[in-house]
C-alpha positions in Angstrom: -53.9 -1.9 -54.3 -54.0 1.2 -52.0 -50.7 2.1 -50.3 -50.8 2.1 -46.5 -51.1 5.5 -44.8 -47.8 6.6 -43.3 -48.2 7.7 -39.7 -46.1 9.5 -37.0 -47.0 8.8 -33.4 -46.5 11.7 -31.0 -46.4 10.8 -27.3 -45.6 7.1 -27.0 -47.6 6.3 -23.8 -49.9 3.4 -23.2 -52.8 4.8 -25.3 -50.5 5.5 -28.2 -49.2 2.0 -28.1 -52.7 0.6 -28.4 -53.4 2.7 -31.5 -50.0 2.2 -33.1 -50.2 -1.5 -32.4 -52.9 -1.8 -35.0 -50.2 -1.2 -37.6 -48.8 -4.6 -36.7 -52.3 -6.3 -37.1 -53.3 -4.3 -40.2 -50.2 -3.3 -42.2 -52.4 -2.9 -45.2 -54.0 0.2 -43.4 -51.0 2.1 -42.1 -47.4 1.9 -41.1 -45.5 3.8 -38.4 -43.1 6.1 -40.1 -42.0 8.3 -37.2 -41.9 8.7 -33.5 -41.9 11.7 -31.2 -41.4 11.5 -27.4 -39.1 13.2 -24.9 -38.5 9.8 -23.2 -35.8 8.2 -25.2 -36.4 4.7 -23.7 -40.0 4.8 -25.1 -38.6 6.0 -28.5 -36.1 3.3 -28.6 -38.6 0.5 -27.7 -41.1 1.8 -30.4 -38.4 2.2 -32.9 -37.4 -1.4 -32.6 -41.0 -2.6 -32.7 -42.0 -0.6 -35.8 -38.6 -0.5 -37.6 -38.4 3.3 -37.6 -35.1 4.8 -38.7 -33.1 7.2 -36.5 -33.8 10.1 -38.9 -37.5 9.8 -38.2 -37.3 9.8 -34.4 -37.7 13.1 -32.5 -37.9 14.5 -29.0 -40.4 17.3 -29.7 -43.0 18.4 -32.2 -40.8 21.4 -32.9 -38.1 19.0 -34.1 -40.6 17.1 -36.2 -42.1 20.2 -37.9 -38.6 21.6 -38.7 -38.0 18.8 -41.2 -39.8 18.3 -44.5 -43.2 16.4 -44.3 -42.6 12.7 -44.7 -45.9 11.1 -43.6 -49.6 11.5 -44.2 -51.0 11.7 -40.6 -50.2 11.9 -36.9 -51.6 10.0 -33.9 -51.3 12.5 -31.1 -51.4 11.0 -27.6 -49.5 13.7 -25.6 -50.8 14.8 -22.1 -54.1 16.7 -22.1 -52.6 20.1 -21.7 -50.3 19.6 -24.7 -53.0 18.5 -27.2 -53.7 21.9 -28.8 -50.1 23.2 -28.5 -48.8 20.2 -30.4 -51.6 19.7 -32.9 -51.7 23.2 -34.3 -48.1 23.1 -35.7 -48.9 19.6 -37.1 -51.9 20.9 -39.0 -50.0 23.9 -40.3 -47.3 21.4 -41.6 -50.0 19.6 -43.5 -50.6 16.5 -41.4 -54.1 15.1 -40.6 -54.4 14.2 -36.9 -56.1 11.5 -34.8 -56.1 13.2 -31.5 -56.6 11.7 -28.0 -59.4 13.1 -25.9 -59.9 15.5 -24.3 -58.8 17.5 -27.3 -58.6 20.8 -25.4 -58.6 21.8 -21.7 -60.6 25.0 -22.0 -62.9 26.7 -24.4 -60.3 29.1 -25.7 -58.0 26.3 -26.7 -60.9 24.4 -28.3 -61.8 27.4 -30.4 -58.2 27.9 -31.5 -57.9 24.3 -32.7 -61.2 24.5 -34.6 -60.1 27.7 -36.3 -56.8 26.2 -37.3 -58.4 23.0 -38.7 -60.8 25.2 -40.8 -58.0 27.4 -42.0 -55.6 24.5 -42.9 -58.5 22.3 -44.2 -56.9 19.3 -42.4 -58.8 16.5 -40.7 -58.8 16.3 -36.9 -60.6 13.3 -35.6 -61.0 12.8 -31.8 -60.6 9.4 -30.1 -64.1 9.1 -28.8 -63.7 5.4 -28.7 -66.9 4.6 -26.7 -69.0 5.7 -29.7 -67.7 2.6 -31.5 -68.4 0.2 -28.6 -71.3 -2.2 -29.7 -73.2 -1.2 -26.5 -73.6 2.4 -27.4 -73.6 1.8 -31.2 -76.7 -0.4 -30.9 -78.4 2.1 -28.5 -77.8 4.9 -31.1 -79.4 2.7 -33.8 -82.5 2.1 -31.8 -82.9 5.8 -31.0 -82.5 6.6 -34.7 -85.2 4.2 -35.6 -87.7 6.1 -33.5 -88.7 2.9 -31.6 -88.8 4.5 -28.2 -90.1 7.8 -29.5 -88.6 11.2 -28.7 -86.2 11.4 -25.9 -87.5 12.9 -22.7 -84.6 12.3 -20.4 -81.2 10.6 -20.4 -79.6 9.5 -17.1 -76.0 8.4 -17.1 -73.4 7.7 -14.4 -69.8 6.5 -14.2 -68.6 4.7 -11.2 -64.8 5.0 -10.9 -63.5 2.1 -8.9 -61.5 2.7 -5.7 -58.5 1.1 -7.3 -58.6 3.2 -10.5 -59.4 6.3 -8.4 -56.4 5.8 -6.2 -53.9 5.0 -9.1 -54.9 7.7 -11.5 -56.9 10.4 -9.8 -55.6 10.7 -6.3 -52.0 9.5 -6.3 -51.4 9.6 -10.1 -50.6 12.3 -12.6 -54.3 13.0 -13.4 -54.7 14.3 -9.8 -52.8 17.4 -10.8 -54.4 20.1 -13.0 -50.9 21.7 -13.3 -49.5 18.5 -14.8 -52.3 17.2 -17.0 -54.2 20.4 -17.5 -57.7 19.2 -16.7 -59.9 18.2 -13.8 -61.4 14.8 -13.3 -64.6 15.4 -15.2 -62.7 16.3 -18.4 -59.9 13.7 -18.2 -62.2 10.8 -17.1 -65.7 11.6 -18.3 -65.4 13.5 -21.6 -66.2 10.1 -23.1 -69.5 10.0 -21.3 -70.7 13.5 -22.1 -69.7 13.0 -25.7 -71.9 9.9 -25.7 -74.8 11.9 -24.3 -74.4 14.7 -26.9 -74.1 12.1 -29.6 -77.3 10.3 -28.6 -79.1 13.6 -28.5 -77.6 14.6 -31.9 -79.3 17.6 -33.5 -80.7 18.7 -30.1 -78.1 21.1 -28.6 -77.9 21.8 -24.9 -79.5 25.0 -23.6 -78.3 25.3 -20.0 -75.9 23.4 -17.7 -75.7 23.2 -13.9 -73.3 21.2 -11.8 -72.2 20.5 -8.2 -69.3 18.5 -6.9 -66.5 18.4 -4.3 -63.7 16.5 -2.7 -65.8 14.4 -0.3 -63.8 11.3 0.5 -60.1 12.0 0.0 -59.5 14.6 2.8 -57.5 14.3 6.1 -60.7 14.1 8.1 -61.5 10.7 6.5 -58.1 9.1 7.2 -57.9 6.2 9.6 -56.9 7.0 13.2 -53.1 7.4 13.5 -52.6 7.2 9.7 -49.2 8.4 8.5 -48.3 10.2 5.3 -46.7 7.3 3.5 -48.1 3.7 3.4 -44.8 1.7 3.5 -42.8 4.1 5.8 -44.7 5.6 8.6 -48.3 4.3 8.7 -49.5 2.2 11.7 -52.9 1.9 10.0 -51.5 0.5 6.7 -52.6 -3.1 7.2 -56.3 -2.2 7.9 -56.6 0.6 5.3 -58.5 0.0 2.1 -56.1 2.2 0.2 -52.8 0.6 1.4 -50.4 0.9 -1.5 -48.9 -2.4 -0.6 -52.2 -4.2 -0.5 -53.6 -2.6 -3.7 -50.5 -2.5 -5.9 -48.4 -5.5 -4.8 -50.6 -8.0 -3.0 -53.9 -7.5 -5.0 -53.0 -5.7 -8.2 -55.7 -4.8 -10.8 -55.6 -3.6 -14.3 -54.2 -0.1 -13.7 -51.2 -1.2 -11.5 -48.9 -1.4 -14.5 -49.2 2.4 -14.8 -47.4 2.7 -11.5 -44.3 0.8 -12.5 -44.4 2.5 -16.0 -44.4 5.9 -14.4 -41.7 4.8 -11.9 -39.4 4.0 -14.8 -39.4 0.2 -14.5 -41.4 -1.9 -17.0 -41.3 -5.3 -15.3 -40.2 -4.9 -11.7 -39.7 -7.9 -9.4 -41.6 -8.1 -6.1 -38.6 -6.7 -4.3 -38.3 -3.8 -6.7 -41.9 -3.0 -6.2 -41.4 -2.8 -2.4 -38.3 -0.6 -2.9 -40.1 1.7 -5.3 -43.1 2.2 -3.0 -40.8 2.7 -0.1 -39.1 5.7 -1.7 -40.3 8.9 0.1 -40.8 10.8 -3.2 -42.9 8.1 -4.9 -46.4 9.6 -5.2 -48.0 6.1 -5.5 -47.4 5.4 -1.8 -48.7 8.6 -0.3 -51.7 8.4 2.0 -54.7 9.0 -0.2 -56.3 11.2 2.5 -53.3 13.5 2.7 -52.5 14.1 -1.0 -54.1 17.6 -1.0 -56.4 16.5 -3.9 -57.1 19.5 -6.2 -59.8 17.8 -8.3 -63.2 16.6 -7.2 -63.9 13.0 -6.4 -67.6 13.2 -7.3 -69.7 15.5 -9.4 -73.2 15.7 -10.9 -74.5 17.6 -13.9 -78.0 18.7 -15.0 -78.5 19.6 -18.7 -81.5 21.2 -20.3 -81.7 20.6 -24.1 -83.2 23.0 -26.6 -86.4 21.0 -27.1 -87.1 20.7 -23.4 -85.5 17.2 -22.8 -83.2 16.8 -19.9 -80.0 14.9 -19.2 -78.2 14.1 -15.9 -74.7 12.7 -15.4 -72.9 11.7 -12.2 -69.3 10.7 -11.7 -68.5 8.9 -8.4 -64.9 8.2 -7.5 -64.0 5.5 -5.1 -66.8 3.0 -6.0 -66.6 -0.7 -5.2 -66.4 -1.5 -9.0 -66.0 0.4 -12.2 -69.2 0.8 -14.3 -71.1 2.9 -16.7 -74.9 3.0 -16.5 -77.6 4.5 -18.7 -81.3 5.0 -18.6 -83.1 6.7 -21.5 -86.8 7.5 -21.2 -88.7 8.2 -24.5 -92.3 8.9 -25.4 -92.8 5.3 -26.5 -90.5 3.4 -24.2 -87.1 3.3 -22.5 -83.6 1.8 -22.7 -81.8 0.7 -19.5 -78.3 -0.8 -19.5 -74.9 -1.3 -17.9 -71.9 -1.1 -20.2 -69.9 -3.8 -18.4 -72.8 -6.3 -18.5 -72.6 -6.0 -22.4 -76.4 -5.9 -22.7 -79.3 -3.5 -22.2 -83.1 -3.7 -21.8 -85.5 -2.2 -24.3 -89.0 -1.7 -22.8 -91.8 -0.4 -24.9 -95.2 1.0 -23.9 -97.8 -1.6 -25.1 -101.2 -1.3 -23.4 -102.5 -4.4 -25.3 -99.8 -6.6 -23.7 -99.8 -8.2 -20.3 -98.5 -5.6 -17.8 -98.9 -2.9 -20.4 -95.4 -3.2 -21.8 -93.2 -5.3 -24.1 -89.5 -5.9 -23.2 -86.5 -7.5 -24.9 -82.8 -7.8 -24.0 -80.2 -6.7 -26.5 -77.0 -8.6 -25.9 -73.8 -7.2 -27.6 -71.3 -9.5 -25.8 -70.5 -11.4 -29.1 -69.1 -8.1 -30.5 -67.9 -6.4 -27.3 -65.9 -9.4 -26.1 -65.4 -7.9 -22.6 -63.1 -5.3 -24.0 -62.8 -2.2 -21.7 -63.8 0.1 -24.6 -65.8 -2.5 -26.5 -63.1 -2.7 -29.2 -63.6 1.0 -29.8 -59.8 1.6 -29.7 -59.3 -0.5 -32.8 -62.4 0.7 -34.6 -61.6 4.4 -34.2 -58.2 3.9 -35.8 -59.8 2.1 -38.8 -62.4 4.8 -39.2 -59.8 7.5 -39.2 -58.0 5.8 -42.1 -61.2 5.3 -44.0 -61.8 9.0 -43.7 -58.3 9.8 -45.0 -58.8 7.5 -48.0 -62.0 9.3 -48.9 -64.1 6.3 -48.1 -67.4 6.4 -46.2 -66.8 6.6 -42.5 -69.1 5.0 -40.0 -71.9 6.9 -38.2 -69.8 6.8 -35.1 -67.2 9.1 -36.7 -66.9 12.5 -35.2 -65.8 15.8 -36.7 -64.0 18.3 -34.5 -67.0 20.5 -34.4 -69.2 17.6 -33.4 -66.8 16.7 -30.6 -67.0 20.3 -29.4 -70.5 19.8 -27.9 -69.4 17.2 -25.3 -66.3 19.2 -24.4 -68.3 22.4 -24.0 -70.6 20.6 -21.6 -67.6 19.8 -19.4 -66.3 23.4 -19.5 -69.7 24.8 -18.6 -70.2 22.2 -15.9 -66.9 23.3 -14.3 -68.0 26.9 -14.5 -71.3 26.1 -12.9 -69.6 24.1 -10.1 -67.2 27.0 -9.3 -70.3 29.2 -9.1 -71.9 27.0 -6.5 -74.2 25.2 -9.0 -75.5 28.2 -10.8 -77.1 27.4 -14.1 -75.1 28.7 -17.1 -76.2 29.1 -20.7 -74.7 26.9 -23.4 
């Protein structure tokens, strides 16, 4: 009987609760032994849920690392800009770390973390949960089998819905590089570029070029007579797509809970929601066109790989619906799919068949179960603990050096965009 791994959770936000919650479903794998968060309400709630003693609850990583090591590993889900600053002291203290993506907000930070992991010989695994989704896992298996030949081109795009865009990337905390430390490509699409690098494994990028801008969320796009605050001074509120009242109260979607969480109320009544969005300083009721957005709302990337293959990726914010699409062309066939549909098409070159090709549909819905990350959140946690136990990890498992490729693609894409789309070497 192997003892469960003792884990400390740093940053008790929504992502951390998903990962930590696996301890309740799989107590044989790990237990929550400590909590670190500056928000004492979150600490108290997690403390009650996981039965953590007061002596193992801390406000900061500095407080945690000042006491003797009492656990095996840490799940670090702090804000993006804090990932490296909080992980390095943990590694030096002797903890292995499961770290939320993006693991660094620039190349200098990424290099510093990699050096520290090498020096301390500790494990740092990044939460690239989409690698574990059945959709991408099955695509990777087919590519590995050689069925569609050598990859010529990968086309990928991510459609960010108007609802998610408004909550997180225009009105929310991820709209501010000063607060979260990263632009939209890094905070939203590091998953996607990691997937591309993973599918092209062993074939490193050679050059990167990128363009993008704030196209939609600017004052010139606002409805006529629009005010600055939906619930207070906007005559156009009832007809505006991005009315905070319409989106977050009358027709809420998945991300609406983030608003109330960030406003300090976990389960507000309808009246409380109106009151919160009527407060002049509540960012979630600002006019989306007058937020002074500092990150792009759309961006495209062109990548040349070492063997001559190419890859393209586009992120489009404000789409009608969220979605991830992929089209891989190989020398013997192609793969075409949409992540949300939970299936993809494999089409092979077959001159002897009618139409000159042979197709089949690969349906992963039985495993994916409509989960936003295809159950990857749960699988990455289990793989982390397999790694710590010295057991064989899955082929989805990423080392820190492996994760560096997708992150570096983002850093270089941003460099290229700032240079007007100029190609930069990997």
